[in-house]
N, C-alpha and C positions, 0 to 999 in steps of 0.2 A: 044682222047687227041692228037695232033700235037706235033710234036717235039720243036716247040718253045712255047708250052703253058707254060714249068715251067723251069725258070731260075735256075741257081748254082750259088751262090754268095759265093766267099772266105773272108770270115771276121775273126773277133777276138771277144772272148766273156770276157768280165773280169768277173775273179773269184776272192775270196780272196787271193790265191796264187800266181796271174799273169794274163796272158792273154791266153786263149786256141784258137789256131786256129782251124778253122771249116768251113764247107760248109753249106751254107743254101738254101734248095730247096725251092722255092716260084712261086706260080702261077703268071704270068706276068699280069693278071688281076689285081692286088692289092687288091682284094676282102679279108677280113678277114677269114681264115679257123682256125679250131680247130689246136692246136700245137703239134707237137712229137718229142721228143728225140729220135734219133736212135743212140745207143751205138754200135761202131763197135766189133767185136769180138777181142780175145786176140792178134791177129796178126796186129791188127789197122787199122786205116783208110788207103783206097787203094782202086783201080778201083771196084773191087767185091762189097765192102761196098758203095760207091756211088752208083753204079747200083741198089743196093738192096733199099738204102734210095730215090733214085728218083722214086722208083716203089711205095713205100710207098706213098710218094706224090702226085703221079698221082690217088691216091684214094680220094684226096681232103683233104689234109692237109699241113701245113707250116712244114717243116722236118729239124731239126737241126741235124747234123752230126758232132760232135765234136771229134779232136784229144785228146783222153783221155789221151795221155802221154805227152801232153804239157810241162808237168816239166822236161821232159828227152829231147825229140827230136821232130822235125817236121816230118811228113810224106815223105818217107816210112822210118819206124823205124827199119827195120831189113835191113842191107845192102846185106845180102845174101838171098837166098830161105830159108825160115823157114823149118827145118828138127827136130823134137823133138828126133829122135835118134842122134841127133848132139850136141855134149857139146857147141859149139858156140851158137847155137839156145837157150838151156835151161839157159844159162848163160845171155844171152839177155833179156829172155822172164821174167827171176827174177830181173832184174834189171827193166824192164817197170814196171811189176806189182807190184813191192816192192815201186813205187812212189805212189801207189793208198791204202793206208791202209782203213781201215773204215770211219775213220772221214774224212779224202779227198773225198771220194767218195759221203759222204753226203754234204759236202760243195760244190764240183762240182757240184752235180747233182741239187743243190738249186739254183746255180748261172745261169745253164742252163735254168732251169724254169723261173727264174726272167727274163732273156734275150728275151726268147719267150714271155711271159707275157707283155713285155714292146712294141712290134712290133704293129704297126698298122694293119698287114697282118696278125695277131693272133687273133682268136676271143676270147672270153670271156668264152667260153666252157672250160671244164676241159681238161687239158693235158695229152698225153699219153706217153709211154715211153718202148722202148723194147731193151733187151740186147741178146748177143751171146756168150756162152762158159764163159769165164771170167767175161764179163759184166752182166750175168744174175742176180748174185748178187748185181751188180752195179744199175740196175733198181729197185729191190727189196729195197734197200736201200734210193734211191730217193724218192720211193713212202712213205717212213717212214719220211724221213727230210721233205717233204712238201705234208703232206696228204691234205690241203687246196685246191690244185691245180690239184694233179696228179690223174686221175681219171682210168687209165688204166696202167696196168703193164704186161710186157710179158718177159719170158725168153725161149730160144731155146737152148738146150743141154748145160744148164749151169752147171757150175760146182761148187762144195763147197757150195751148197745153206743150206746143213746141216752138221756140223762138232761137233766133240766133245768137242771144247773149247769153253770158254765163249765171244769169238767175232763171234760165227756164226750166219749169216745172218738170220738163222728161230727167233732169238730173237727179232728183230726190228717189227715182225709180230703186236704186239698189236697196234703200232702206225698207221698203214696203214689202209686207209679207200677204197682204191682202189679195182676196180675190178681186180683179178689176173687171169694170164695163165702160166701155164708152161709145155713145151714139152721136155721130159727128150730123152736122147740117151740109146739104149741097150748098155749093155757091156762096159760102161764108166767108165775108171778108177777117172775121176775128180769126179763122181757122181753115186755110187754105188747102188745097187739094194737096199741094206739095208739103204742106205741114204736116197734113195728117200722114202722108207718105213717109215724113222723116220719124214722127211720132210712133206710127207702127214699127218702123226699124230700130228704135230705142226699145219699145215693148219687146221684140223680140230677143233683143241683146241680154234685157232684164231678166227672162226665162221663168216668169210665174205664170199663173193662171191669169188668163184675161179674154175678152172678147172685145174687138174695135170695129164696126160698122158706120157706113153712112147712109142715111135715111134721105128719101125721096122726099125731102121738105126741108123748108127754109129755117134759119137761125130763130128759135123762138116757138117751134112747132109745138110744143110739149104744154105751154102755158095759155089757158083757156083767156086770158084778156090780153093775149098778143095779137097783132094784126097777121102774124106768120101762123097761127092756131090751125094744125091740122086734125081733126077729132080721130080719124084711121090711124095716122102715125103715132099718135100722143098714146092713142089704147095699146098700140103695139109697144112703145117705149115702156109702158106703165107695166105691161106683161113681163118685159124684160127684167125690170127692176122688182117685180116680184120672184120671180124665178131666181134671181140673184140672191137675194135677202133668204128666201127658202132654203137654199143651198148652203150658204155660207153661214149663217146666224144659229147655228145650233150648239 
């Protein structure tokens, strides 16, 4: 792949609640390829996420990287370097994530699917989606919202995939027909070992095709600008994502 093989186009995606700014990574030959939705982590769209989304496109996909927080702000959505030990960061994070309750995730996810499906450079193959941190559950909810088009969904160090309340993401599993992959972080306050065990019980009861494993790495290990970045485990995670999409997006 040469540097000019893939273009990154700034555009907007219509949604029921407005227009989401996004970047579309497409091959410049114009040939139709399977579509992938790359949901940024909880810090939002930024250079590290663009780097990761472009890499996925390089595997042979047309990749949409949306600004998931379009209701609140355009990137960069933090005006300071995020530090979750700092009250400013926690307050801003709550404001951003508060704009995406479960029903909004499903509406937005369906809109992203429809946008990709409408494009000539996206094939009729199933669409893939991947999320990180806060957006692991967003990926799962999108698979539930559009089971007719989502063929594979992945989550890396996803938080809150199982909770004790009636809005827990695991309750959408009966609507999902996609092949699923979950790469959990160790010692993750947003997804404890007990929550992972309960989530895996829900996956077994669901009965679909899935893989769930815990990496020897901390929350954020896949993201190059994260303090928890672990290159070796990040490469293993990318290999898992590559294999998932290669198997399911045919």
